[in-house]
C-alpha positions as CSV (number, residue, x, y, z in Angstrom):
1,M,-7.8,8.2,43.9
2,S,-6.2,11.0,41.6
3,E,-6.3,10.3,37.9
4,L,-3.1,8.8,36.3
5,K,-1.2,11.4,34.2
6,P,-2.2,11.3,30.7
7,V,-0.3,10.0,27.5
8,A,-0.1,11.6,24.3
9,L,-1.0,9.8,21.1
10,W,0.2,11.6,18.0
11,F,-1.3,10.4,14.6
12,R,0.5,11.1,11.3
13,D,0.2,8.7,8.4
14,D,-1.5,6.0,10.5
15,L,-5.0,7.1,10.8
16,R,-6.7,4.0,12.3
17,L,-7.2,2.1,15.5
18,A,-7.0,-1.6,14.6
19,D,-3.3,-3.0,14.1
20,Q,-2.1,0.2,15.1
21,P,1.1,-0.3,17.6
22,A,1.0,3.1,18.8
23,V,-2.7,3.1,19.6
24,H,-2.2,-0.3,21.3
25,A,0.7,0.7,23.5
26,A,-1.0,4.1,24.6
27,A,-4.2,2.2,25.5
28,A,-2.1,-0.4,27.4
29,T,-0.9,2.0,29.8
30,G,-4.2,2.5,31.2
31,A,-4.0,6.1,31.3
32,P,-6.0,8.9,29.8
33,V,-5.0,9.6,26.1
34,F,-4.6,12.8,24.6
35,A,-4.8,12.1,20.8
36,F,-3.8,14.7,18.4
37,Y,-2.8,15.4,14.6
38,I,-0.8,18.3,13.4
39,L,-1.0,19.6,9.8
40,D,2.5,20.9,9.2
41,E,3.1,22.9,6.2
42,T,5.9,25.3,7.5
43,S,8.8,23.1,8.6
44,G,10.2,22.1,5.2
45,Q,8.1,18.9,4.7
46,R,6.7,18.4,1.3
47,A,3.0,19.9,1.3
48,L,0.4,17.6,0.4
49,G,-1.1,18.0,-3.1
50,G,-4.8,18.9,-3.8
51,A,-6.2,15.5,-3.7
52,S,-4.2,14.2,-0.8
53,R,-5.6,17.0,1.1
54,W,-9.1,16.2,0.2
55,W,-8.6,12.7,1.4
56,L,-6.9,13.7,4.7
57,H,-9.7,15.8,5.5
58,N,-12.1,13.0,5.1
59,S,-9.7,10.5,6.8
60,L,-9.4,12.7,10.0
61,A,-13.2,13.2,10.0
62,A,-13.5,9.2,10.2
63,L,-11.0,9.0,12.8
64,K,-12.4,11.7,15.0
65,Q,-15.7,9.8,14.8
66,D,-14.0,6.3,15.8
67,L,-12.3,7.9,18.6
68,A,-15.1,9.6,20.1
69,K,-17.0,6.3,20.1
70,R,-14.4,5.1,22.5
71,G,-14.3,8.3,24.6
72,C,-11.6,9.9,23.3
73,D,-11.4,13.2,21.3
74,L,-8.9,13.8,18.2
75,H,-7.4,17.5,18.8
76,L,-6.2,19.3,15.6
77,F,-3.4,21.7,15.4
78,R,-1.6,23.5,12.4
79,G,1.9,24.7,12.3
80,D,5.5,23.6,12.8
81,A,5.3,20.2,14.8
82,R,8.9,20.5,15.7
83,E,7.4,23.4,18.1
84,L,3.9,22.2,18.5
85,A,4.4,18.6,19.6
86,P,6.6,19.3,22.6
87,A,4.5,22.2,23.6
88,I,1.5,20.1,23.5
89,V,2.9,17.2,25.5
90,E,3.9,19.7,28.2
91,S,0.7,21.6,28.4
92,V,-1.3,18.5,29.0
93,D,1.5,17.2,31.4
94,A,1.7,14.1,29.4
95,R,4.3,11.4,30.8
96,A,4.8,9.7,27.5
97,I,4.0,9.9,23.9
98,F,3.5,7.2,21.2
99,W,3.8,7.7,17.5
100,T,4.4,5.7,14.3
101,R,7.8,5.9,12.5
102,R,8.4,7.4,9.3
103,Y,11.3,6.8,7.0
104,G,12.1,9.9,4.9
105,A,15.3,11.7,6.0
106,H,13.6,14.7,6.7
107,D,10.8,12.8,8.9
108,I,13.9,10.8,10.7
109,A,15.7,14.0,11.6
110,F,12.4,15.8,12.4
111,D,11.4,13.1,14.9
112,T,14.9,12.6,16.2
113,Q,15.0,16.2,17.1
114,I,11.4,16.0,19.0
115,K,12.4,12.9,20.6
116,A,15.6,14.1,22.2
117,H,13.7,17.4,23.4
118,L,11.1,15.5,25.1
119,K,13.4,13.0,26.7
120,E,15.2,15.9,28.3
121,K,11.9,17.0,29.8
122,G,11.5,13.7,31.2
123,V,8.7,12.4,28.8
124,D,9.1,8.7,27.6
125,V,8.9,8.5,23.9
126,H,7.7,5.4,22.3
127,S,7.8,4.9,18.4
128,S,6.9,1.7,16.5
129,N,6.5,0.4,13.0
130,G,3.0,0.6,12.0
131,Q,3.4,1.4,8.1
132,L,5.5,-1.4,6.8
133,L,5.8,-5.3,6.9
134,L,9.5,-4.8,7.4
135,E,11.2,-1.6,8.3
136,P,13.9,-0.7,5.6
137,W,17.2,-1.6,7.5
138,Q,15.7,-5.1,8.1
139,V,16.4,-6.4,4.7
140,K,19.9,-6.4,3.5
141,S,21.9,-8.4,0.9
142,K,24.5,-11.0,2.2
143,T,27.1,-8.4,1.7
144,G,25.0,-6.0,4.2
145,D,24.3,-3.6,1.4
146,P,21.0,-2.1,0.6
147,Y,19.0,-3.9,-2.5
148,R,18.9,-2.2,-5.8
149,V,16.8,-4.8,-7.4
150,F,13.3,-5.8,-6.5
151,T,13.2,-9.7,-7.2
152,P,16.2,-10.4,-4.7
153,Y,15.0,-8.0,-2.3
154,W,11.3,-9.4,-2.2
155,R,12.8,-12.9,-2.0
156,A,15.0,-11.9,1.1
157,A,12.1,-10.2,2.5
158,R,9.7,-13.0,2.3
159,E,12.2,-15.4,3.8
160,G,12.5,-13.2,6.8
161,M,8.8,-12.4,7.2
162,A,7.2,-13.0,10.7
163,V,4.1,-10.8,10.6
164,P,3.2,-10.2,14.3
165,P,-0.3,-11.2,15.8
166,H,-3.2,-8.8,14.9
167,L,-3.8,-5.9,17.3
168,S,-7.5,-5.1,18.0
169,A,-8.8,-1.6,18.3
170,P,-9.4,-0.6,21.8
171,K,-12.8,-0.8,23.0
172,K,-12.3,2.2,25.4
173,L,-9.8,5.0,24.8
174,P,-10.6,7.5,27.9
175,A,-9.6,11.1,27.3
176,P,-8.0,13.2,30.2
177,G,-10.9,14.2,32.4
178,K,-10.0,17.8,32.8
179,L,-8.1,19.6,30.2
180,N,-6.6,22.9,31.2
181,T,-6.1,24.7,27.9
182,A,-5.4,28.1,29.7
183,P,-1.6,27.7,29.1
184,W,-1.9,27.1,25.5
185,S,-2.2,30.7,24.6
186,K,1.2,31.3,26.2
187,K,2.7,28.6,24.2
188,N,1.2,29.9,20.9
189,L,-0.9,26.7,20.7
190,A,-4.4,26.7,19.3
191,A,-6.4,23.5,18.6
192,T,-8.8,23.9,15.8
193,G,-11.8,22.7,14.0
194,L,-11.4,20.3,11.1
195,D,-12.9,22.8,8.5
196,N,-10.3,25.4,9.8
197,L,-7.6,23.3,8.4
198,Q,-8.4,24.3,5.1
199,L,-8.1,21.0,3.3
200,L,-11.0,20.8,0.8
201,P,-11.2,22.7,-2.5
202,H,-13.7,25.5,-2.6
203,H,-13.3,27.7,-5.7
204,P,-13.9,25.8,-7.5
205,D,-15.0,22.6,-5.6
206,W,-13.6,20.0,-8.1
207,A,-13.9,17.1,-5.8
208,G,-17.1,15.9,-6.8
209,G,-15.6,12.6,-8.5
210,L,-13.5,11.9,-5.6
211,R,-16.6,11.9,-3.3
212,E,-18.4,9.6,-5.7
213,K,-15.6,7.1,-6.0
214,W,-14.0,7.0,-2.5
215,T,-14.9,6.3,1.2
216,P,-11.8,7.4,3.2
217,G,-11.4,6.0,6.7
218,E,-10.8,2.8,8.3
219,A,-14.3,1.4,7.8
220,G,-13.8,2.1,3.9
221,A,-10.5,0.4,3.8
222,Q,-11.8,-2.5,5.4
223,K,-14.8,-2.8,3.2
224,R,-12.7,-2.3,0.1
225,L,-10.1,-5.0,1.1
226,A,-13.1,-7.5,1.8
227,H,-14.6,-6.7,-1.6
228,F,-11.3,-7.2,-3.5
229,I,-10.7,-10.6,-1.7
230,D,-14.3,-11.8,-2.6
231,Q,-14.5,-10.3,-6.1
232,A,-11.8,-8.9,-7.9
233,L,-8.8,-10.9,-6.6
234,K,-10.2,-14.0,-8.4
235,D,-8.6,-12.5,-11.7
236,Y,-6.0,-10.4,-10.3
237,A,-2.8,-12.0,-11.9
238,T,-4.1,-11.6,-15.5
239,G,-6.8,-8.9,-15.1
240,R,-4.8,-6.3,-13.1
241,D,-3.2,-4.9,-16.3
242,F,-6.6,-4.3,-18.2
243,A,-7.9,-0.9,-17.8
244,D,-11.5,-1.8,-18.7
245,R,-11.8,-4.3,-15.9
246,Q,-11.9,-3.6,-12.1
247,S,-9.2,-6.3,-11.1
248,T,-7.0,-4.2,-8.9
249,S,-7.5,-3.5,-5.2
250,L,-8.1,0.2,-5.0
251,L,-6.3,0.2,-1.6
252,S,-3.5,2.5,-2.3
253,A,-4.7,5.6,-0.9
254,H,-5.9,3.8,2.3
255,L,-2.5,2.4,2.8
256,R,-1.0,5.9,1.9
257,F,-2.7,7.3,5.0
258,G,-2.6,4.2,7.2
259,E,-6.1,3.6,7.3
260,I,-5.1,-0.1,6.7
261,S,-1.8,-1.6,7.6
262,P,0.3,-3.8,5.3
263,R,0.3,-6.4,7.9
264,Q,-3.6,-6.4,7.9
265,I,-3.6,-7.1,4.0
266,W,-0.8,-9.8,4.5
267,R,-2.8,-11.7,6.9
268,A,-6.0,-11.6,5.0
269,M,-4.1,-12.9,2.0
270,Q,-2.7,-15.5,3.9
271,H,-6.1,-16.7,5.5
272,A,-7.5,-16.6,1.8
273,L,-4.8,-18.7,0.5
274,E,-4.8,-21.2,3.3
275,S,-8.4,-21.6,3.1
276,G,-8.3,-22.3,-0.7
277,A,-10.5,-19.2,-1.3
278,I,-8.2,-17.7,-3.8
279,D,-5.6,-19.1,-6.5
280,P,-2.2,-18.9,-5.3
281,R,-1.0,-17.1,-8.4
282,N,-3.2,-14.2,-7.7
283,G,-2.5,-14.0,-4.1
284,D,1.1,-14.1,-4.6
285,K,1.1,-11.6,-7.4
286,F,-0.7,-9.2,-5.2
287,L,1.5,-9.8,-2.4
288,A,4.4,-9.0,-4.6
289,E,2.6,-5.5,-5.5
290,V,2.6,-4.9,-1.6
291,G,6.3,-5.9,-1.7
292,W,7.0,-3.1,-4.4
293,R,5.6,-0.6,-1.8
294,E,8.2,-2.1,0.7
295,F,11.0,-2.0,-1.8
296,S,10.0,1.8,-2.4
297,Y,10.4,2.6,1.2
298,H,13.7,0.8,1.1
299,L,14.9,2.8,-1.7
300,L,13.5,6.2,0.0
301,F,15.3,5.3,3.3
302,Y,18.6,4.7,1.6
303,N,18.2,7.4,-1.0
304,P,16.3,10.4,0.5
305,D,16.2,12.7,-2.6
306,L,14.3,10.0,-4.5
307,A,11.9,12.4,-5.7
308,I,14.3,14.9,-7.2
309,K,17.6,13.0,-8.1
310,N,18.4,10.3,-10.5
311,F,18.9,6.9,-8.5
312,N,21.0,6.1,-11.3
313,Q,23.7,8.7,-11.5
314,R,24.5,8.0,-15.2
315,F,21.1,9.7,-16.0
316,D,22.5,13.0,-14.5
317,A,24.3,13.2,-18.0
318,F,21.0,13.3,-19.8
319,S,20.2,16.8,-21.0
320,W,16.5,17.3,-21.4
321,P,15.1,19.5,-23.8
322,H,13.6,22.8,-23.2
323,E,10.1,21.9,-21.7
324,N,7.3,22.3,-24.3
325,K,4.7,24.1,-22.2
326,A,2.0,23.3,-24.8
327,H,2.8,19.8,-24.8
328,L,2.8,19.6,-20.9
329,L,-0.5,21.2,-20.9
330,A,-1.9,18.8,-23.5
331,W,-0.7,15.7,-21.2
332,Q,-1.9,17.2,-18.1
333,R,-5.5,18.0,-19.5
334,G,-5.7,14.6,-21.5
335,L,-5.7,16.2,-24.8
336,T,-2.7,14.5,-26.3
337,G,-4.5,13.0,-29.1
338,Y,-3.6,9.5,-28.0
339,P,-6.8,8.2,-26.4
340,I,-5.4,5.7,-23.8
341,V,-3.1,8.5,-22.4
342,D,-5.9,10.9,-22.5
343,A,-8.3,8.8,-20.7
344,G,-5.9,8.0,-17.9
345,M,-4.9,11.6,-17.3
346,R,-8.8,12.4,-17.3
347,E,-9.4,9.6,-14.9
348,L,-6.8,10.9,-12.7
349,W,-8.3,14.5,-12.7
350,Q,-11.9,13.4,-12.1
351,T,-11.1,10.7,-9.4
352,G,-7.6,11.2,-8.0
353,Y,-6.5,7.9,-9.3
354,M,-5.5,6.3,-12.3
355,H,-5.3,2.5,-13.2
356,N,-1.7,1.2,-12.7
357,R,-1.1,0.1,-16.2
358,V,-2.2,3.3,-17.5
359,R,0.0,5.2,-15.1
360,M,2.9,3.4,-16.8
361,I,1.6,4.4,-20.4
362,A,1.0,8.1,-19.4
363,A,4.4,8.3,-17.7
364,S,6.2,6.8,-20.5
365,F,4.4,9.2,-22.8
366,L,5.5,12.1,-21.1
367,I,9.2,11.2,-20.4
368,K,9.9,9.5,-23.9
369,H,7.1,11.0,-26.3
370,L,7.4,14.6,-25.1
371,M,10.7,14.5,-23.7
372,I,9.6,16.1,-20.4
373,D,11.6,15.4,-17.1
374,W,10.4,12.8,-15.1
375,R,10.3,15.0,-12.2
376,T,7.7,17.3,-13.7
377,G,5.5,14.1,-14.2
378,E,6.3,13.3,-10.6
379,K,5.1,16.6,-9.3
380,W,1.8,16.4,-11.1
381,F,1.1,13.2,-9.8
382,W,2.0,14.3,-6.3
383,D,-0.6,17.0,-6.7
384,T,-3.6,15.0,-8.4
385,L,-3.3,11.4,-6.9
386,C,-5.0,10.6,-3.8
387,D,-2.4,8.0,-3.1
388,A,0.6,10.2,-3.5
389,D,3.1,8.6,-1.5
390,P,6.5,9.8,-0.9
391,A,8.1,6.5,-1.7
392,N,6.0,4.8,-4.5
393,N,5.3,7.8,-6.4
394,A,9.1,8.8,-6.9
395,A,10.3,5.2,-7.3
396,S,7.6,4.3,-9.8
397,W,8.4,7.4,-12.0
398,Q,12.1,6.6,-11.8
399,W,11.4,3.1,-12.9
400,V,9.5,4.2,-16.1
401,A,12.3,6.8,-16.9
402,G,14.9,4.2,-16.7
403,S,16.8,6.1,-14.0
404,G,15.7,4.1,-11.0
405,A,16.3,1.0,-9.2
406,D,15.5,-2.2,-11.3
407,A,14.2,0.3,-13.8
408,S,12.4,-0.4,-17.0
409,P,15.5,0.1,-19.7
410,Y,15.6,3.6,-21.3
411,F,14.9,1.9,-24.7
412,R,11.5,0.4,-23.6
413,I,9.2,2.9,-24.9
414,F,5.3,1.8,-24.5
415,N,3.3,2.4,-27.7
416,P,0.3,4.1,-26.6
417,I,-1.7,2.5,-29.6
418,I,-0.6,-1.2,-29.1
419,Q,-0.9,-0.6,-25.2
420,G,-4.5,0.6,-25.7
421,E,-5.5,-2.3,-28.0
422,K,-4.1,-4.8,-25.7
423,F,-5.3,-3.4,-22.3
424,D,-8.5,-1.8,-23.3
425,P,-9.3,-4.2,-26.4
426,V,-13.0,-2.9,-26.9
427,G,-12.4,0.7,-25.7
428,N,-14.5,0.7,-22.8
429,Y,-11.9,2.6,-20.5
430,V,-11.6,5.3,-23.4
431,R,-15.3,5.6,-23.8
432,K,-15.8,6.2,-20.2
433,Y,-13.2,9.1,-19.9
434,V,-13.1,10.4,-23.4
435,P,-16.8,10.4,-24.1
436,E,-16.2,12.4,-27.4
437,L,-14.8,9.1,-28.8
438,K,-17.7,7.0,-27.3
439,K,-19.4,6.3,-30.7
440,L,-16.2,5.4,-32.5
441,D,-15.7,1.9,-33.9
442,S,-13.5,-0.1,-31.5
443,K,-11.1,-1.0,-34.4
444,F,-10.2,2.8,-34.4
445,I,-10.8,4.0,-31.0
446,H,-7.1,3.9,-30.0
447,K,-5.9,5.5,-33.5
448,P,-8.8,7.7,-34.4
449,W,-6.6,9.4,-37.2
450,M,-6.4,6.1,-39.2
451,A,-10.4,6.0,-39.3
452,P,-12.0,6.7,-42.4
453,A,-13.7,10.1,-42.9
454,E,-17.2,8.5,-43.1
455,T,-16.3,6.7,-39.9
456,L,-15.5,9.6,-38.0
457,R,-18.5,11.4,-39.4
458,A,-20.7,8.7,-38.2
459,A,-19.2,8.8,-34.6
460,G,-19.6,12.7,-34.5
461,V,-15.8,12.9,-34.4
462,T,-14.0,16.0,-36.1
463,L,-10.2,15.6,-35.4
464,G,-8.7,19.0,-34.4
465,N,-12.2,20.1,-33.2
466,S,-14.1,17.6,-31.0
467,Y,-10.8,15.6,-30.3
468,P,-7.3,16.9,-30.8
469,H,-4.7,15.7,-33.4
470,S,-1.7,14.0,-32.1
471,V,0.7,16.3,-30.3
472,V,3.6,14.0,-31.5
473,D,3.8,11.3,-34.2
474,H,4.6,8.1,-32.2
475,G,7.3,6.7,-34.6
476,A,9.2,10.0,-34.8
477,A,8.9,10.4,-31.2
478,R,10.1,7.2,-30.5
479,E,13.3,7.5,-32.7
480,R,13.9,11.0,-31.0
481,A,13.8,9.5,-27.5
482,L,16.3,6.7,-28.4
483,A,18.6,9.0,-29.9
484,A,18.6,11.3,-26.8
485,F,19.1,8.5,-24.3
486,A,21.7,6.8,-26.6
487,S,23.8,10.0,-26.3
488,M,24.3,9.5,-22.5
489,K,26.8,6.7,-23.7
């Protein structure tokens, strides 16, 4: 009996096998599966930042191994997916293709174009939701409008939540027996090796801290979730804001690349809640954070320029001062003279991650103390965060700026001294990432300029030398920001 015509399985931001509707549907056909990934940096999509590229390399390596165990290969391509995807499908004579939906305007237009082209060629196209609990259009207010405030959005989303059963990873996923690649050269196709995608940094290799902290891939994501539920979740509701504790999930990058689904997290939380293994306050608080991710995609779907345009158009009237390059560089390098800000920015550079509370402090400092456009900060986080997400990153920066949905009011200006003393009370977080202050007394670690000269000498700190003077005075910066934002009225 002749082999069934193959089906194509296109991986994008869904690099896992379990609870992956596209994988499940492709396997259910019983046909050989041609699995592929395209690194597209030419079609106008936003290019990944450096930290995300590092993560992607390792995630693809893990997925390739997981597929190989099931008899399937992951074919890697580089180029314009609008041209490559149809050419790949035609070249392998696939009768159908399966992929996970995306929600940015560019992505939707992109996928619509490819879908129409393939259908004209007689190829069945199947897209599914493998990225969210609920798709953006599934949650609307009673008037039928998109939500602009998180709390009513999340209330409505939870009321309509019906998480489908878990989809196990297929035990086998056979590849096509004979693959004729001869026509590929005529179609300008060229499958390549993972290293040839050039996702890793080389000159210099700055990823040592990332390698030390993270294990990208589906197995790493599941291990991280299990550890979070068993350990950190017990203190989540109160501990999540403390930078000196490990009370957060550290799942954000795994979610960003689809190594774990929000539905898997939801089911795990519900199981832990129903079994009495966790306090409902902790479980509900964490699920609300998953909800913020959902809300961010809701915002992105209805506001496709979320990363470059103010959600609240009133902020278009705000005139940002001429960007102070020295201040921006000090912020990027963690040399502002405010220890909690500097610790966060150095954690980001070393690990590709920053504690969530500190993200808010650092973002507020850039926008309101240094008066630098939130879009500049969003771009820096996009390049340096492993979990740089097209919805979360933009929505969160706008929230801090006051220009976003359900935003922190513009007059809420984080005091970096008080924030440090409250959420890193002993200074352990600062000592870890700003080692030049590690011997400084806890009383002064968040305000070294107030330490007596003898205390500074004993700690080996020389302000302006071993650690910088503050780039701005908090009180003066606060008044300047308030005056500038008030001028919008």
